[in-house]
C-alpha positions in Angstrom: -13.9 12.2 -16.5 -13.3 9.0 -18.4 -13.9 5.5 -17.1 -10.9 3.5 -15.9 -9.7 1.0 -18.5 -11.1 -2.6 -17.9 -9.3 -5.9 -18.0 -10.7 -6.4 -21.5 -9.1 -3.1 -22.6 -5.8 -4.3 -21.2 -6.2 -7.7 -22.8 -6.7 -6.1 -26.2 -3.2 -4.6 -25.9 -1.5 -8.0 -25.6 -0.3 -9.3 -29.0 -0.1 -12.9 -29.9 3.0 -13.9 -31.8 2.8 -17.4 -33.2 5.9 -19.7 -33.3 8.1 -17.4 -31.0 10.6 -18.1 -29.7 10.2 -21.5 -31.3 7.6 -23.4 -33.4 4.5 -24.3 -31.5 4.7 -21.5 -28.9 2.1 -18.7 -28.9 4.0 -15.8 -27.3 2.1 -13.2 -25.4 3.8 -9.9 -26.4 3.2 -7.1 -23.9 4.9 -4.4 -26.0 1.6 -2.9 -27.2 0.5 -2.5 -23.6 3.8 -0.8 -22.7 3.3 1.6 -25.7 -0.1 2.8 -24.3 0.6 4.9 -21.1 -3.0 4.8 -19.9 -3.3 1.0 -20.3 0.2 0.5 -18.8 -0.6 2.6 -15.8 -3.9 0.8 -15.3 -2.3 -2.6 -15.5 0.3 -1.5 -12.8 -2.5 -0.1 -10.6 -4.5 -3.4 -10.9 -1.4 -5.5 -10.2 -0.5 -3.4 -7.2 -4.0 -3.1 -5.6 -4.3 -6.5 -3.9 -1.1 -5.8 -2.0 -1.6 -2.2 -0.9 -2.2 -3.0 2.7 0.4 -5.7 3.1 3.4 -3.5 4.1 5.5 -4.7 1.2 9.1 -3.5 1.8 10.8 -5.1 -1.3 9.5 -5.9 -4.8 11.5 -8.6 -6.5 11.2 -8.4 -10.2 12.3 -11.2 -12.4 14.5 -10.6 -15.5 13.6 -9.2 -17.9 10.0 -8.2 -18.6 9.4 -8.4 -14.8 11.6 -5.4 -14.5 9.2 -3.3 -16.6 6.3 -4.1 -14.3 8.2 -4.4 -11.0 9.7 -0.9 -11.0 6.4 1.1 -11.1 4.8 -1.4 -8.7 7.7 -0.8 -6.2 7.2 2.9 -6.5 3.5 2.6 -6.0 4.1 0.5 -2.9 6.9 2.7 -1.7 9.1 -0.4 -1.6 12.6 -1.1 -2.7 13.2 -2.7 -6.0 15.3 -5.9 -6.2 16.3 -7.2 -9.7 16.5 -10.9 -9.9 18.7 -11.9 -12.8 20.1 -14.7 -14.8 23.7 -15.8 -13.7 26.6 -13.5 -14.2 24.7 -10.2 -14.5 24.9 -8.8 -11.0 28.2 -7.2 -9.8 28.2 -7.7 -6.0 28.0 -10.7 -3.8 24.9 -12.7 -4.7 22.9 -15.7 -3.8 21.8 -18.2 -6.4 19.2 -20.9 -6.9 19.1 -23.4 -9.7 15.8 -24.9 -10.9 14.7 -27.5 -13.3 13.4 -26.7 -16.8 11.6 -29.1 -19.1 15.0 -29.8 -20.7 17.9 -29.0 -18.4 18.3 -26.4 -15.7 18.5 -22.6 -15.2 19.4 -20.3 -12.4 18.5 -17.0 -10.8 20.7 -14.7 -8.8 20.0 -11.8 -6.4 22.4 -9.5 -4.5 22.9 -11.1 -1.1 22.2 -7.8 0.7 19.0 -7.1 -1.2 16.5 -8.7 1.3 16.7 -9.6 4.9 14.7 -11.1 7.7 12.6 -8.0 8.2 11.5 -7.7 4.6 8.1 -8.5 3.2 8.5 -9.3 -0.4 6.2 -9.2 -3.5 7.5 -11.1 -6.5 6.6 -9.6 -9.9 6.8 -11.0 -13.4 5.0 -10.6 -16.6 3.8 -14.2 -17.1 3.1 -17.2 -14.9 3.6 -20.2 -17.2 4.9 -23.4 -15.7 5.7 -21.7 -12.4 9.4 -22.9 -12.2 10.9 -19.4 -12.4 8.5 -17.9 -9.8 9.0 -20.9 -7.4 12.8 -20.5 -7.7 12.4 -16.7 -7.0 10.4 -17.5 -3.9 13.0 -20.0 -2.8 15.9 -17.6 -3.2 14.0 -14.8 -1.3 13.4 -17.2 1.6 17.0 -18.5 1.5 18.0 -14.9 2.4 15.6 -14.9 5.3 12.8 -12.7 3.9 9.1 -13.5 3.8 7.2 -13.8 0.6 3.8 -12.0 0.8 2.8 -13.0 -2.6 3.3 -13.0 -6.4 1.7 -10.8 -9.0 1.6 -11.4 -12.7 0.2 -9.5 -15.7 -0.7 -12.8 -17.4 -1.3 -16.4 -16.3 -1.3 -19.2 -18.8 -3.8 -21.4 -16.9 -3.4 -24.4 -19.2 0.3 -24.8 -18.0 -0.8 -25.1 -14.3 2.0 -22.9 -13.0 0.0 -22.3 -9.7 0.7 -25.9 -8.9 4.4 -25.2 -8.5 3.6 -22.3 -6.1 1.7 -24.2 -3.5 1.1 -22.1 -0.5 1.9 -18.8 -2.3 -0.6 -16.0 -2.7 -0.9 -15.5 -6.4 -2.6 -12.7 -8.3 -2.8 -12.4 -12.1 -4.7 -9.9 -14.1 -5.3 -11.8 -17.4 -5.9 -15.5 -17.8 -5.5 -17.6 -20.9 -7.0 -21.1 -20.9 
């Protein structure tokens, strides 16, 4: 029997892409991780583990790379999957929250009937950077009456201090970059 992959094994499957999507940004590309089924499975297991006993009923995954991680986490937790999208992508009645970016604003939407007062929600995304998107996601979930149990991320960019925007939230991240 082989040993489970370690965080270092998972980290080796994250590719740095300089100057993407614009000069000065070092993009953390998760594609090599997704191409390795054993490493991908292990990352999902590790992202799921801290929330196994929390009776999660909905996993909210944030567009778009969050979808790739949120779906298997929802299955592992036997929870419903809620896609949270950029404006204009969802077909039915939806709720919306706008949030500030460094330059301008953005928005997230979720179907209005996706979560309710009885739901215990886990928010999933690939990267916690400045925290604005995750904070907006938590705000939108609460706006629909559900409780946020926590947030789980594959990667946290510690130097951007995104946790500070998520005060009071339980945050788990597998890989940390300083």
